N, C-alpha and C positions, 0 to 999 in steps of 0.2 A: 487736118487730121491730127497732126502733131500737137496743136494747141488743145484739141479736144481730149487727147490722152493726158496732157499735163493737168487739165482741169479735173479729170477723173482721179488721177493720182493724188492731187491736193485734197479732194473731197474724202478719199479713203483715209488719208493721214489724219484729217480733222476728225473723222469718225472714231479712229483708234484713240486719238488724244482725249476724246470726251467719254470714252467707254469706261465704266467701272470695272475694276478687277476683283473678282470674287475669289474667296479662299480656295475652292476646289480647282481653280484654273492654274494654281501655282505648280511648278515642277515638284517632284518628290525626290527623296534621297534613295528610294528603292529598297528600303530595309524590309527584310522578311524574317519569318520564324527561324530560329537556330543561328542567326547571324550574330557574330561577336563584334562589338564596336568599342572604341575608347571615347571618353568624353569628360567634361567638367561640369559639376553640378552648379547651376547658376541660380536656381530658385528651389526652395524646399518648403512646401506648405504642410505636407504630411506624407506618409508612405504611399497613399493613393493619388498623390498630386504633386509631382516635382518635375523640374525641367533640367535637361542636360544639353549643353552645347557640344556638338560632336567635334572631336579632334581629328581633322583631316585637312589635307592641302586644299581640297575643293571648298571647304567651309572658310578657311583662312582667306582664300582668293575672293570668295563671294562677299565676305564682310568688308574686305578692302575696297572692292568695287562699289558696294552699297554706300560706304562712308563717303566716297568721292562724289557719287551721283546725288546723294541726299544733302550734301553740303550747300548746294545752290538753292534749296527750297525756301530760304528766307526771302529770296527775290521772286518767288512764284506768286502771282496774284490770282486768287480765286475768291471772288466775292460770295459770301453767304453760302458756302458749300455745305450741303447736307449729305453725310455719308449714309450708307445702308448697312443694316446688320448683315454680317458675313462678308463684308467688303474688306479688301486689303488697301490701306491708305498710308500716308505719311503723317506722323504726329510728332510734335515737339515735346520731348520728355521734360517734366517739370523740374527735375533735380539738376540736370546739366544743360538745359536749353538747347539740346541737340536733336536733329530730326532722325527718326527711326521708322521702320515699317511696323504697322500695327494691324491686328485683326479687330474689326469693329464687332464687339459682342453685344452691345445694346445702345440705343439712341434715345435720349430724352429731349424731344423738340421743345417742350415748354421751358426746361431749364437750360436749353442750348448746351447740352453736354453729352458725352458718350463714354461708355466703359470700353477700354481698349486693352489688348494684350500685345506686348512687344514680342513679335514672333521669332525674332533672332536671339532673344535672351530669356524670355519666359516670365518676366515681371509684368504687372498690369497696373492700371490706375484709372480713375475717372477724370476726364479732362474736358476742357471747354471746346466747343465746335470750332472756334476761331483758331485753335491750335492744330486743326486737322485739315489735310489737303489731299486731293485726289492724287493717286500714285500714277506715274508715267508707266506705260506698258513695259518698257525696257528694264525697269527696276522690279516690277511686280513678279516676273516669271521665276526669279531665283527661288529655290526651295527654302523653307524656314531653316534657319541655322541652329535653332534649339528644338529639341523634340520633347513632347509631353510623355512622362513615364509614370508607372505605378509599380510597386514591388509585387512580383508574382506570388500567388498563393497567400495573399493577405486580405482579410476582410475587416471592415470597421466594427469595432466593439462598442463604440459610442459615437454620438453625432458630432461632438466637438472634442478636439484634441487638447489635452492638458497644456496650459500656457507655459508652465515651467519646463515641461518635457520638450515642448516645441522650441523654446529658446536654446535649450541645451543641445538638441539635435542639430539645429540650424548652425550653431557655432562649430559643431563637429564636422558637418558635411559641406558647408558652403565653400565653393572654390576648389574642392577636392577633385582630383582626377580619379576616374573609376573605370572599371571594365564592365561592360554590360553584355548579357546574353539575352536576346529577344525570345521570350517564351510564347507571346501571343501578340497579334496586331488587333487593336480595338478601334472600330470605326465610330466616330461621334462627330461633334461640331468640327473637331480637328482630330487627325489620327493620333492615337496614343499607343504606347507600347508597354505591355506587361513584361518586366525584366527581372532577371537575377543580377544582383549588383555585388561586385567585389571591389573593396577599397584596398590600396596598396599595403596599408599598415595593419589590416585585420580582415581575414576572410569572412568572419562571422559577425562583423560589426552591425549589420542591418538586423540580424536576429537578436543580438545581445543588447544593443543600445537604442536602436531606432524604434523597434516595435514595442513601445511603451504606451499603454492606453489603447493598444490594438490587439486583436486576437489573430495569431498567425498559425498557419499550418506548417509544422516543422518536424519532419520524420525523425530527426536526431533527438529532439526533446521527447517525442513520444516513446522512442526506444529506451531512453534513460528511465522513464517512468515505469 
């Protein structure tokens, strides 16, 4: 009887080991409307698409644990692993050759590559499948350490953002600590947050400098007109 139980436990562990972890299975940070949070802007594509790494002790602890657990992935052997769209995996980042968690956004079997999003930082890249490995269950459950955001009450005025404006704004915002108030929670491939953003050095910086090439709803500017 004891031997049978041991076999059952071993089979269950093997099944867990081979199971894909899909993005909706990850824990969440539990953010809701009207909540105020502090964070650091890690990626800024435009006012409708930027990422903030949350400043909290929970996130600091999670990043530390992830770094330790992912450090051993060079020794993990997974022959010809094919990830699925929507799966959370481990991928080796091309710039620093370090393993991080990623969301698989698209897979090209012919080219043996995948488009990935580094969910704890917000940056993405197209990478070779041989640089992607299945994530162990104990690592996958941590909530993403970076949240996807858009500036509340802003709509796109043009399909592409002016490149000069983009580079100027990126240099202005990257790595800056900010205060966020969650205006709305948007459900998509991954949860996004419509936020009001305040930077320490300027309360109105996002209306004055960032929303260039965009049409924004701003009661203060309407009042002045």
